[in-house]
C-alpha atoms as one frame of an Amber mdcrd trajectory, in Angstrom:
protein
 -52.714 -22.733  77.764 -54.043 -25.499  78.266 -56.879 -23.993  79.667 -57.741
 -21.994  76.517 -56.262 -24.872  73.989 -59.517 -27.252  76.181 -62.175 -24.288
  75.754 -61.636 -23.925  71.968 -61.672 -27.964  71.892 -64.557 -27.764  72.839
 -65.426 -25.805  69.967 -67.404 -25.571  66.805 -64.472 -24.968  64.926 -62.785
 -27.839  65.958 -64.872 -29.889  63.919 -63.107 -28.229  60.596 -58.939 -27.891
  62.360 -59.577 -32.069  63.066 -60.110 -31.872  58.971 -57.271 -30.020  59.157
 -58.453 -26.258  58.177 -57.353 -23.339  60.304 -60.325 -21.757  62.163 -60.485
 -19.021  64.277 -61.971 -18.215  67.901 -63.299 -15.097  67.814 -63.737 -13.907
  72.103 -66.121 -11.686  73.689 -63.575  -7.923  74.833 -62.992  -6.705  78.229
 -66.625  -5.266  79.303 -68.303  -9.037  77.269 -66.654 -10.815  79.242 -67.689
  -9.176  82.157 -70.660 -10.661  80.867 -71.065 -14.120  80.981 -68.592 -14.681
  83.735 -71.681 -12.531  85.480 -73.704 -14.916  83.364 -72.151 -18.136  84.246
 -71.661 -17.222  87.417 -75.872 -16.260  88.510 -78.078 -17.425  85.291 -76.023
 -20.647  83.775 -78.283 -23.479  83.947 -80.722 -21.926  87.014 -84.024 -21.251
  86.997 -83.234 -17.817  86.033 -81.390 -18.934  82.456 -84.610 -18.944  80.580
 -86.209 -17.240  77.641 -87.474 -14.018  80.015 -83.730 -12.823  79.585 -82.734
  -9.323  77.891 -81.545 -10.408  74.405 -79.451  -7.517  73.488 -80.647  -7.294
  69.468 -77.881  -4.552  68.408 -75.186  -6.314  70.123 -76.009  -9.585  68.011
 -75.781  -7.109  64.615 -72.722  -5.616  65.916 -71.058  -9.132  66.116 -72.631
 -10.331  62.838 -71.620  -7.875  61.088 -68.295  -7.586  61.561 -68.470 -12.032
  61.227 -69.354 -10.942  57.668 -66.545  -9.307  57.203 -64.126 -11.510  58.117
 -65.384 -14.180  56.387 -65.753 -12.008  53.303 -62.911 -10.569  53.578 -60.742
 -14.403  53.828 -62.908 -15.196  50.456 -61.494 -12.168  48.467 -57.739 -13.772
  49.332 -56.117 -15.107  46.185 -54.464 -17.817  49.099 -56.724 -19.772  51.241
 -56.106 -19.354  55.563 -53.536 -21.887  56.023 -51.553 -22.700  60.005 -49.277
 -20.677  61.204 -46.078 -21.509  61.990 -44.990 -23.735  64.234 -49.158 -24.340
  65.215 -49.866 -26.973  68.444 -53.915 -28.103  66.007 -51.649 -27.685  62.260
 -49.378 -29.303  64.225 -51.560 -32.035  64.869 -54.119 -31.728  62.477 -52.373
 -30.049  59.368 -51.785 -31.133  55.797 -48.444 -32.328  56.778 -49.635 -34.801
  58.877
């Protein structure tokens, strides 16, 4: 459990969490994880990590649409997002702290 928590505190969402705002950290599916692992192992911070890499616009469009729908769905709720009971971050930073 420590590794995912460490990765989350390095994410952009963590700034919201530290202010007591529940936030989500979306991850890629199984195929996306394999692609990312290969990219990190073979290109990340190497001379091959340049602007000539292929960009998968269709995948970006699909992800952007999903993020929009998630945000829109949350915005339509009568109640604001809340922490799950006994959530580590909610206990540390939530409004009752």
